[in-house]
C-alpha positions as CSV (number, residue, x, y, z in Angstrom):
1,M,31.0,159.6,201.3
2,L,34.2,157.6,201.3
3,R,32.3,154.5,202.3
4,R,29.7,155.0,199.6
5,F,32.5,155.5,197.0
6,I,34.3,152.3,198.1
7,L,31.0,150.4,197.8
8,C,30.5,151.7,194.3
9,L,34.0,150.7,193.3
10,L,33.4,147.2,194.7
11,M,30.1,146.9,192.9
12,L,31.7,148.0,189.6
13,H,34.5,145.5,190.1
14,W,32.0,142.7,190.8
15,L,30.0,143.6,187.7
16,C,33.1,143.6,185.5
17,M,34.1,140.2,187.0
18,G,30.7,138.8,186.0
19,V,31.0,140.0,182.4
20,I,34.6,138.9,182.2
21,A,33.6,135.4,183.5
22,Q,31.0,135.0,180.8
23,T,33.3,136.4,178.1
24,A,36.0,133.9,179.2
25,E,33.5,131.1,179.0
26,V,32.5,132.2,175.5
27,D,36.1,132.6,174.4
28,S,37.0,129.1,175.8
29,I,34.2,127.4,173.8
30,L,35.1,129.4,170.6
31,N,38.7,128.1,170.9
32,L,37.3,124.5,171.3
33,I,35.2,125.1,168.1
34,K,38.3,126.3,166.1
35,K,40.3,123.2,167.2
36,S,37.5,120.7,166.6
37,S,36.9,118.6,163.4
38,E,33.6,118.5,161.7
39,D,32.2,115.9,164.2
40,T,29.8,115.5,167.0
41,N,32.1,117.2,169.5
42,K,31.9,120.3,167.4
43,V,28.1,120.1,167.5
44,N,28.2,119.8,171.3
45,H,30.4,122.9,171.4
46,Y,28.0,124.9,169.2
47,R,25.1,123.7,171.4
48,N,26.9,124.8,174.6
49,L,27.8,128.2,173.1
50,S,24.3,128.9,172.0
51,G,23.1,127.8,175.4
52,V,25.4,130.3,177.2
53,L,24.4,133.2,174.9
54,R,20.7,132.6,174.5
55,F,19.7,134.9,177.4
56,T,22.4,137.6,177.1
57,D,22.9,137.8,173.3
58,P,20.1,135.9,171.6
59,T,21.0,137.1,168.1
60,L,24.5,135.6,168.4
61,A,23.0,132.4,170.0
62,I,20.8,132.0,167.0
63,V,23.8,132.2,164.6
64,Y,25.8,129.5,166.5
65,G,22.7,127.3,167.2
66,K,22.0,127.2,163.4
67,K,25.6,126.3,162.7
68,G,25.2,123.5,165.2
69,F,22.1,121.9,163.8
70,T,23.3,122.3,160.2
71,L,26.4,120.3,161.0
72,S,24.4,117.9,163.3
73,E,21.8,117.1,160.6
74,K,24.7,116.4,158.1
75,L,26.2,114.0,160.6
76,G,22.9,112.3,161.5
77,Y,23.5,113.2,165.2
78,D,19.8,113.6,166.2
79,K,20.5,114.3,169.9
80,G,22.8,117.2,169.1
81,T,20.3,118.5,166.5
82,A,17.5,118.5,169.1
83,G,19.6,120.5,171.6
84,C,20.7,123.1,169.0
85,Y,17.1,123.6,167.8
86,M,15.9,124.0,171.4
87,N,18.5,126.7,172.1
88,V,17.6,128.6,168.9
89,S,14.0,128.5,169.9
90,T,14.8,129.9,173.4
91,A,16.9,132.7,171.8
92,Y,13.9,133.6,169.5
93,I,11.7,133.8,172.7
94,Y,14.2,136.3,174.2
95,S,14.2,138.2,170.9
96,D,10.3,138.4,171.1
97,K,9.9,136.5,167.9
98,L,7.4,133.9,169.1
99,D,6.4,132.5,165.7
100,S,10.0,131.6,164.9
101,A,10.4,130.2,168.4
102,L,7.4,127.9,167.9
103,H,8.7,126.7,164.5
104,Y,12.1,125.7,165.9
105,I,10.7,124.1,169.1
106,D,8.4,121.9,166.9
107,I,11.5,120.7,165.0
108,A,13.4,120.1,168.3
109,L,10.4,117.9,169.5
110,R,10.5,115.9,166.3
111,Y,14.2,115.0,166.8
112,A,13.8,114.5,170.6
113,H,11.0,112.0,169.9
114,H,13.2,110.2,167.3
115,V,16.0,109.8,169.9
116,G,13.6,108.9,172.7
117,D,15.2,111.5,175.0
118,E,12.5,111.9,177.6
119,K,14.4,114.5,179.7
120,R,14.7,116.8,176.7
121,L,11.1,116.1,175.7
122,G,9.9,117.3,179.0
123,L,11.9,120.6,178.6
124,A,10.8,121.0,174.9
125,Y,7.1,120.6,175.7
126,L,7.5,123.0,178.6
127,N,9.2,125.6,176.3
128,R,6.4,125.2,173.8
129,A,3.9,125.8,176.7
130,D,5.7,129.0,177.6
131,I,5.5,130.2,174.0
132,Y,1.8,129.6,173.8
133,R,1.5,131.4,177.2
134,Q,3.2,134.5,175.9
135,Q,0.8,134.3,172.8
136,Q,-2.1,134.1,175.3
137,N,-3.1,130.8,173.9
138,F,-3.7,129.4,177.4
139,S,-5.6,126.2,176.5
140,Q,-2.6,125.0,174.3
141,A,-0.2,126.2,177.0
142,M,-2.0,124.0,179.6
143,K,-2.0,121.0,177.3
144,N,1.7,121.2,176.7
145,C,2.3,121.6,180.5
146,D,0.3,118.3,181.0
147,T,2.5,116.5,178.4
148,S,5.7,117.9,179.9
149,L,4.6,116.6,183.3
150,V,4.2,113.1,181.9
151,Y,7.9,113.1,180.9
152,A,9.0,114.8,184.1
153,D,7.3,112.0,186.1
154,R,8.9,109.3,183.9
155,T,12.4,110.7,184.5
156,N,11.5,111.8,188.1
157,N,12.8,115.3,187.3
158,D,11.9,117.8,190.1
159,D,13.5,120.7,188.3
160,V,11.2,120.3,185.3
161,R,8.2,119.8,187.7
162,A,9.1,123.1,189.3
163,R,9.2,124.8,185.9
164,I,5.8,123.4,185.0
165,N,4.3,124.7,188.2
166,Q,5.9,128.1,187.5
167,T,4.5,128.2,184.0
168,I,1.0,127.3,185.2
169,G,1.3,130.0,187.9
170,S,2.2,132.5,185.1
171,I,-0.9,131.4,183.1
172,Y,-3.1,132.1,186.0
173,Y,-1.3,135.4,186.7
174,Q,-1.9,136.6,183.1
175,Q,-5.6,135.9,183.7
176,E,-5.6,137.7,187.0
177,I,-6.5,134.5,188.9
178,Y,-4.1,135.5,191.7
179,P,-4.8,132.8,194.4
180,S,-4.2,130.0,191.9
181,S,-1.1,131.8,190.6
182,I,0.4,132.1,194.1
183,E,-0.4,128.4,194.8
184,Y,1.5,127.1,191.8
185,Y,4.4,129.6,192.3
186,D,4.8,128.3,195.9
187,K,4.9,124.7,194.6
188,A,7.6,125.7,192.2
189,A,9.6,127.5,194.9
190,K,9.6,124.4,197.1
191,L,10.8,122.2,194.3
192,Y,13.6,124.7,193.3
193,R,14.8,124.8,196.9
194,K,14.7,121.0,197.0
195,V,17.0,120.6,193.9
196,G,19.2,123.6,194.8
197,N,18.4,125.7,191.7
198,L,19.1,129.1,193.1
199,R,18.7,131.0,189.8
200,M,15.2,129.8,189.3
201,S,14.4,130.2,193.0
202,A,15.1,133.9,192.5
203,V,13.0,134.0,189.3
204,V,9.9,132.5,191.0
205,L,10.3,134.9,194.0
206,N,10.2,137.7,191.4
207,N,7.0,136.1,190.0
208,I,5.4,136.1,193.4
209,S,6.4,139.7,194.0
210,L,4.6,140.7,190.7
211,V,1.4,139.0,192.0
212,Q,1.7,140.7,195.3
213,K,2.2,144.1,193.6
214,S,-1.0,143.5,191.6
215,L,-2.8,142.7,194.9
216,K,-1.4,146.0,196.4
217,E,0.5,143.9,199.1
218,F,3.5,146.1,198.7
219,S,5.5,145.2,201.8
220,K,5.3,141.5,200.8
221,A,6.3,142.4,197.2
222,I,9.3,144.3,198.4
223,R,10.4,141.5,200.7
224,N,10.3,138.8,198.0
225,E,11.8,141.0,195.3
226,S,14.7,142.0,197.6
227,E,15.3,138.4,198.4
228,A,15.3,137.6,194.6
229,I,17.9,140.4,194.1
230,R,20.0,139.1,197.0
231,I,20.2,135.5,195.5
232,T,20.8,136.8,192.0
233,D,23.5,139.1,193.3
234,S,25.3,136.1,194.7
235,L,25.1,134.3,191.4
236,K,26.4,137.4,189.3
237,D,23.4,136.9,187.0
238,I,23.4,140.4,185.5
239,T,20.5,139.9,183.1
240,N,18.0,139.1,185.9
241,L,19.5,141.8,188.2
242,S,18.4,144.4,185.6
243,I,14.9,142.8,185.4
244,F,14.4,142.4,189.2
245,N,15.7,145.9,190.1
246,G,13.3,147.3,187.4
247,N,10.4,145.4,189.0
248,L,11.3,146.6,192.5
249,S,11.4,150.2,191.1
250,D,7.9,149.6,189.8
251,V,6.7,148.5,193.2
252,Y,8.0,151.7,194.8
253,F,6.4,153.7,192.0
254,E,3.0,152.1,192.7
255,M,3.5,153.1,196.3
256,G,4.3,156.7,195.4
257,N,7.8,156.5,196.8
258,Y,9.5,158.0,193.7
259,L,12.9,158.5,195.4
260,E,13.3,154.7,195.9
261,A,11.7,154.0,192.5
262,E,14.3,156.2,190.8
263,R,17.2,154.6,192.7
264,Y,16.2,151.0,191.6
265,A,15.4,152.2,188.0
266,N,19.0,153.6,187.8
267,K,20.4,150.2,189.1
268,A,18.3,148.4,186.4
269,L,19.8,150.6,183.8
270,E,23.4,150.1,185.1
271,Y,23.0,146.3,184.8
272,A,21.4,146.6,181.3
273,Q,24.3,148.8,180.1
274,M,26.9,146.4,181.5
275,Q,25.7,143.7,179.1
276,N,24.6,146.2,176.3
277,N,21.1,144.7,176.2
278,E,19.0,147.1,174.2
279,K,15.6,145.7,175.4
280,L,16.5,145.9,179.1
281,K,17.9,149.5,178.6
282,A,14.7,150.5,176.9
283,L,12.6,149.0,179.8
284,S,14.8,150.9,182.3
285,W,14.4,154.2,180.5
286,N,10.7,153.5,180.5
287,F,10.7,153.1,184.3
288,Q,12.7,156.4,184.6
289,G,10.4,158.2,182.2
290,N,7.4,157.3,184.3
291,I,9.1,158.5,187.5
292,Y,10.3,161.8,186.0
293,A,6.8,162.5,184.6
294,K,5.3,162.0,188.1
295,Q,7.9,164.4,189.5
296,K,7.1,167.0,186.8
297,R,10.7,166.6,185.5
298,I,9.4,166.9,181.9
299,P,12.6,167.4,179.9
300,E,14.3,164.4,181.6
301,S,11.2,162.3,181.1
302,I,11.0,163.2,177.4
303,Q,14.7,162.4,176.9
304,V,14.6,158.9,178.3
305,L,11.2,158.0,176.9
306,E,12.3,159.0,173.3
307,K,15.3,156.7,173.8
308,A,13.1,153.8,174.9
309,F,10.6,154.4,172.1
310,A,13.3,154.3,169.4
311,I,14.5,150.8,170.7
312,F,10.9,149.4,170.9
313,V,10.3,150.5,167.3
314,K,13.6,148.8,166.3
315,L,12.5,145.6,168.1
316,D,9.0,145.9,166.7
317,A,7.6,145.5,170.2
318,T,4.0,146.6,169.5
319,D,2.8,146.4,173.1
320,R,5.7,148.5,174.4
321,I,5.3,151.0,171.5
322,Q,1.7,151.5,172.5
323,T,2.4,152.1,176.2
324,T,5.5,154.3,175.6
325,S,3.8,156.5,172.9
326,D,0.8,156.9,175.2
327,L,3.0,158.2,177.9
328,L,5.0,160.4,175.5
329,A,1.7,162.0,174.3
330,E,0.8,162.7,177.9
331,V,4.2,164.3,178.8
332,Y,4.3,166.4,175.6
333,A,0.7,167.6,176.2
334,S,1.6,168.6,179.8
335,N,4.6,170.6,178.3
336,G,2.3,172.4,175.9
337,Q,3.8,170.7,172.8
338,T,0.5,169.7,171.3
339,D,1.8,168.8,167.9
340,K,4.1,166.1,169.2
341,A,1.4,165.0,171.7
342,Y,-1.0,164.5,168.7
343,K,1.7,162.6,166.8
344,Y,2.2,160.1,169.6
345,I,-1.6,159.8,170.2
346,L,-1.9,158.5,166.6
347,I,1.0,156.1,167.1
348,S,-0.5,154.8,170.3
349,K,-3.9,154.3,168.6
350,T,-2.5,152.4,165.6
351,A,-0.4,150.1,167.9
352,N,-3.5,149.5,170.1
353,D,-5.7,148.6,167.1
354,S,-3.1,146.0,166.1
355,L,-2.9,144.6,169.6
356,V,-6.7,144.4,169.8
357,K,-6.9,142.6,166.5
358,W,-4.2,140.1,167.3
359,R,-5.5,139.3,170.8
360,Y,-9.2,139.1,170.2
361,D,-9.3,135.3,169.6
362,D,-6.8,134.7,172.4
363,D,-8.9,136.7,174.9
364,V,-11.8,134.4,174.1
365,T,-9.7,131.4,174.8
366,A,-8.4,133.0,178.0
367,M,-12.0,133.5,179.2
368,Q,-12.8,129.9,178.5
369,T,-9.7,128.8,180.5
370,K,-10.5,131.2,183.3
371,F,-13.8,129.5,184.1
372,Q,-12.3,126.0,183.8
373,V,-12.5,125.3,187.5
374,K,-16.2,126.3,187.7
375,E,-17.0,124.2,184.7
376,K,-15.3,121.2,186.4
377,D,-17.5,121.7,189.6
378,R,-20.6,121.8,187.4
379,E,-19.6,118.6,185.7
380,I,-19.2,116.8,189.0
381,Q,-22.8,117.9,190.1
382,L,-24.1,116.6,186.7
383,L,-22.4,113.3,187.2
384,A,-24.1,112.8,190.6
385,K,-27.5,113.4,189.0
386,D,-26.5,111.0,186.1
387,K,-25.9,108.2,188.6
388,E,-29.5,108.5,189.9
389,L,-30.9,108.4,186.4
390,Q,-28.7,105.4,185.5
391,A,-30.3,103.3,188.3
392,L,-33.7,104.1,186.9
393,A,-32.6,103.4,183.3
394,L,-31.2,99.9,184.2
395,S,-34.7,98.5,185.0
396,R,-36.0,99.7,181.7
397,Q,-33.0,98.3,179.8
398,K,-33.8,94.7,181.1
399,L,-37.2,94.9,179.4
400,L,-35.5,95.8,176.1
401,I,-32.9,93.0,176.2
402,T,-35.2,90.2,174.9
403,S,-36.5,92.3,172.0
404,I,-33.0,93.4,171.1
405,V,-31.7,89.8,171.0
406,I,-34.4,88.9,168.5
407,A,-33.8,92.0,166.5
408,L,-30.0,91.3,166.4
409,I,-30.6,87.8,165.0
410,S,-32.7,89.2,162.2
411,V,-30.1,92.0,161.6
412,M,-27.3,89.4,161.4
413,I,-29.1,87.4,158.7
414,I,-29.8,90.5,156.7
415,G,-26.4,91.9,157.4
416,F,-24.7,88.8,156.1
417,L,-26.4,89.2,152.7
418,V,-25.8,93.0,152.6
419,V,-22.1,92.7,153.5
420,N,-21.5,90.0,151.0
421,R,-22.9,92.3,148.3
422,Y,-21.1,95.5,149.4
423,R,-17.8,93.6,149.8
424,V,-17.7,93.3,146.0
425,I,-18.7,96.9,145.5
426,G,-16.1,98.1,148.1
427,R,-13.3,96.2,146.4
428,S,-14.3,97.9,143.1
429,K,-14.2,101.3,144.8
430,R,-10.8,100.7,146.3
431,L,-9.4,99.7,142.9
432,I,-10.9,102.9,141.4
433,E,-9.4,105.0,144.1
434,I,-5.9,103.4,143.6
435,E,-6.2,103.9,139.9
436,R,-7.2,107.6,140.4
437,M,-4.2,108.1,142.7
438,R,-1.9,106.5,140.1
439,N,-3.3,108.8,137.4
440,T,-2.8,111.9,139.6
441,I,0.8,111.0,140.3
442,A,1.4,110.2,136.6
443,R,-0.1,113.6,135.6
444,D,2.0,115.5,138.2
445,L,5.2,113.7,137.0
446,H,4.3,114.4,133.4
447,D,3.2,118.0,133.8
448,D,5.7,119.3,136.4
449,I,8.7,117.0,136.2
450,G,8.5,116.1,132.5
451,S,8.3,119.6,131.2
452,T,11.2,120.7,133.4
453,L,13.4,117.7,132.2
454,S,12.6,118.7,128.6
455,S,13.8,122.3,129.4
456,I,17.0,120.9,130.9
457,N,17.6,118.7,127.9
458,I,17.2,121.7,125.5
459,L,19.3,124.0,127.6
460,S,22.1,121.4,127.9
461,Q,22.3,121.1,124.1
462,V,22.4,124.8,123.7
463,A,25.1,125.2,126.4
464,L,27.2,122.5,124.6
465,A,26.9,124.4,121.3
466,E,27.5,127.8,122.8
467,K,30.9,129.3,123.3
468,G,32.3,131.9,125.7
469,D,30.4,133.4,128.7
470,N,26.9,132.6,127.4
471,S,27.4,128.9,128.2
472,Q,27.7,129.8,131.9
473,N,24.3,131.4,131.8
474,Y,22.7,128.3,130.4
475,L,24.4,126.1,133.0
476,Q,23.0,128.4,135.7
477,R,19.5,127.9,134.3
478,I,20.1,124.1,134.2
479,G,21.0,124.3,137.9
480,D,17.9,126.3,138.7
481,Q,15.7,123.9,136.8
482,S,17.3,120.9,138.6
483,A,16.6,122.5,141.9
484,R,13.0,123.0,140.9
485,I,12.7,119.3,140.0
486,M,14.0,118.3,143.4
487,E,11.6,120.6,145.1
488,D,8.6,119.3,143.0
489,M,9.6,115.7,143.7
490,S,9.8,116.4,147.4
491,D,6.3,117.9,147.3
492,I,4.8,114.9,145.4
493,V,6.4,112.3,147.7
494,W,5.3,114.3,150.8
495,S,1.7,114.6,149.5
496,I,1.2,110.9,149.0
497,N,2.9,109.8,152.3
498,P,0.0,108.7,154.6
499,H,2.1,109.8,157.6
500,N,1.4,113.4,156.6
501,D,-2.4,113.1,156.7
502,S,-2.7,115.0,159.9
503,M,-3.2,118.8,159.9
504,S,-0.3,119.2,162.4
505,Q,2.2,117.7,159.9
506,I,0.9,120.1,157.2
507,I,1.3,123.1,159.5
508,I,4.9,122.0,160.4
509,R,5.8,121.8,156.7
510,M,4.2,125.2,156.1
511,R,6.1,126.7,159.0
512,E,9.4,125.2,157.8
513,F,8.9,126.5,154.2
514,S,7.8,130.0,155.3
515,T,10.5,130.4,157.9
516,E,13.3,129.5,155.4
517,L,11.8,131.8,152.7
518,F,11.1,134.8,154.9
519,E,14.3,134.7,156.9
520,S,16.3,134.7,153.7
521,K,14.3,137.7,152.5
522,N,14.4,139.4,155.9
523,I,10.6,139.6,156.0
524,D,8.8,139.7,159.4
525,Y,5.9,137.3,159.5
526,Q,3.3,135.9,161.9
527,F,1.9,132.4,161.6
528,S,-1.2,131.4,163.7
529,E,-3.4,128.4,163.6
530,K,-6.7,127.4,165.3
531,V,-7.8,124.0,164.0
532,S,-9.0,120.8,165.6
533,E,-6.2,118.5,166.9
534,G,-7.6,115.5,165.1
535,L,-8.1,117.1,161.7
536,T,-6.8,115.1,158.8
537,L,-6.9,115.7,155.0
538,D,-6.7,113.3,152.1
539,S,-3.7,113.4,149.7
540,D,-5.5,115.6,147.1
541,K,-6.5,118.3,149.6
542,R,-3.2,118.1,151.4
543,K,-1.2,118.5,148.2
544,N,-3.3,121.3,146.7
545,L,-3.6,123.2,150.0
546,F,0.2,123.2,150.4
547,L,0.8,124.2,146.8
548,I,-1.7,127.1,147.0
549,F,0.1,128.2,150.2
550,K,3.5,127.8,148.6
551,E,2.7,129.7,145.5
552,T,1.0,132.5,147.4
553,I,3.9,133.2,149.8
554,N,6.5,132.8,147.0
555,N,4.6,135.5,145.1
556,A,4.4,137.7,148.2
557,A,8.1,137.3,148.9
558,K,9.2,137.9,145.3
559,Y,6.9,140.6,144.0
560,S,5.1,142.5,146.9
561,N,8.0,144.3,148.4
562,A,6.3,143.6,151.7
563,S,8.0,144.0,155.1
564,K,5.4,142.0,157.1
565,I,3.2,139.0,156.2
566,E,0.4,137.4,158.3
567,I,-0.5,133.8,157.8
568,K,-3.7,132.5,159.5
569,L,-5.2,129.0,159.5
570,S,-8.6,128.6,161.2
571,Q,-11.5,126.1,161.3
572,I,-15.1,127.5,161.1
573,D,-17.5,124.6,161.5
574,H,-16.8,122.4,158.5
575,T,-14.6,124.9,156.6
576,L,-10.9,125.3,156.7
577,V,-9.9,129.0,156.1
578,M,-6.4,130.0,155.1
579,S,-5.6,133.7,154.9
580,I,-2.2,135.2,153.7
581,K,-2.0,138.9,153.9
582,D,1.0,141.2,153.1
583,N,1.6,145.0,153.6
584,G,3.3,145.3,150.2
585,Q,2.8,147.5,147.2
586,G,-0.4,145.8,146.0
587,F,-1.7,145.8,142.5
588,D,-4.7,146.6,140.3
589,E,-6.9,143.5,140.4
590,H,-8.3,144.2,136.9
591,T,-4.8,143.8,135.4
592,I,-4.2,140.5,137.1
593,K,-7.4,138.6,136.7
594,S,-6.3,136.8,133.5
595,G,-2.8,136.0,134.8
596,N,-1.6,132.4,135.0
597,G,-0.8,132.6,138.8
598,L,-4.3,133.4,139.9
599,R,-5.8,130.9,137.4
600,N,-3.5,128.2,138.8
601,L,-4.6,129.0,142.4
602,R,-8.3,128.8,141.4
603,E,-7.8,125.6,139.4
604,R,-6.1,123.9,142.4
605,A,-8.9,125.2,144.7
606,R,-11.6,123.8,142.4
607,E,-9.9,120.4,142.4
608,I,-10.6,120.1,146.1
609,N,-14.0,122.0,146.1
610,G,-12.4,125.1,147.6
611,I,-12.8,128.8,146.8
612,V,-10.0,131.3,146.4
613,T,-10.6,135.0,146.7
614,L,-8.0,137.8,146.2
615,K,-8.2,141.3,147.5
616,S,-5.5,143.9,146.7
617,V,-5.2,147.7,147.0
618,V,-2.3,149.5,145.3
619,G,0.0,150.8,148.0
620,E,-1.8,148.9,150.9
621,G,-1.1,145.3,150.2
622,T,-2.7,142.0,149.1
623,E,-4.8,139.3,150.9
624,M,-5.5,135.8,149.5
625,E,-8.2,133.7,151.2
626,L,-8.9,130.0,150.6
627,R,-12.1,128.4,152.0
628,L,-11.9,124.6,151.9
629,P,-14.8,122.3,153.0
630,I,-13.6,119.5,155.3
631,A,-15.3,116.5,156.8
């Protein structure tokens, strides 16, 4: 007993030292920030601080990362800006806010490309691959892994190569392609050992253990997880110690060894409580709840599962809400509390319906990726047959050459005459197109900017003539109108810039605008897109598409009282579909049909041959859909 007591004291001392060490590091960087001027050194301190906190306290990491890139953008320090945006993106990943993470990693990539920082580009594309992996968009995840590998090879960076192999291993693991998963995890483990990255060596051992648990190879899973814990223990990495002990608990649970499962679940909870990490505490309580339920310790099971459920609701973790409510329903039913069991059955069903809806398209993509290897083998067989057919075709082609040469000479003569004629017609068309664009810009400037300037002129005259407090109100309105002019000018300039023709640039602008708007309103949102990579839009379609999007989400943010908004962009054959749906108060469509807002949306849609439909139910929310024909 004395020996066990001493060991517990040593463990507690060690844990406290780990927390104190990180606290000391954070305090040290905070002191440097206080002493620094508004220069690039301060940006680097913000970047380092957000990097330290992104795993243990992602919410605080986001705060300092945003301070960093705000100052860095002001200074024009692109390298620091890229680093701060990357840290903010990673912190959003650990906060389970993948849409925000994707938005900020896209911005980080833009700055990293501008600087030409190939090492950071490798990491940024890898982070984006991991976000797509967690969203189960496996094809995009693989493409970003390929791009990351190009930069890793250019910089000869084995650490990034290891992370790429680990991410690919996780992609295969999620699709239950376990042999390929183990193959890539092993490659990652060798590279981590080569560069001496002990922390990630432990993480990949944990990954391998998860695969072995799925294959029911429990002894191997225990061996690898125990080694991961040993390495992590030596590094005082408390966050991963909680995760790894929880996973080891789950292995013992699958084996039916509930005594050991409980021991490691308790350890996982201790580490989570040491860093006050709510998500890890909830996961540990979930482990405990499962174990207690199997041991028929119903009151204890209910107590910890209710704690876990409350945190998962707070974090809006739909998948965890579904599994925990399902287990709570089962436990309450076994205890004869049918009313509470029924309550949690309904919660589980609602959460499951949401998950099915969100993951349907991603499951289709996953199936396509899963059979990628078989399709490659089939392509190789077809190529072999093609070679035989090509040999036969060559002999026939020789017979055609003579007749083709004669035909070409005839075509060249006719073509010269036709081209000469159409050159004149083409020049006229280009002039008409330029004139049309000039008229569009002039109309936009007259309608949007001109009317606003007239308002400012009138308001300024009234403010000069007014006395007392009323003048302040007019000055405020002048400020608001000026801000609107700047925003409208920005939209016009962006819409005519040919650099923004690609759909990817439009999506980036949409993400930037929606993130700034919804974060300021504290509205949760999801932004998903499935469009062809090479899709481009002309200036008219680009401008009106963005303005329809902008006006719709502005209306949703201002008037709907929504807590969640879903934005979807998809391509169906030759049609681009944009859907914006909120869970707000809705309205009676009969009272809004004659309103200016909807009329403006439909007018803009008509200008680009699109169709806008609006569906709204009082108390249930509103959905706007735009269908736009594309080439």
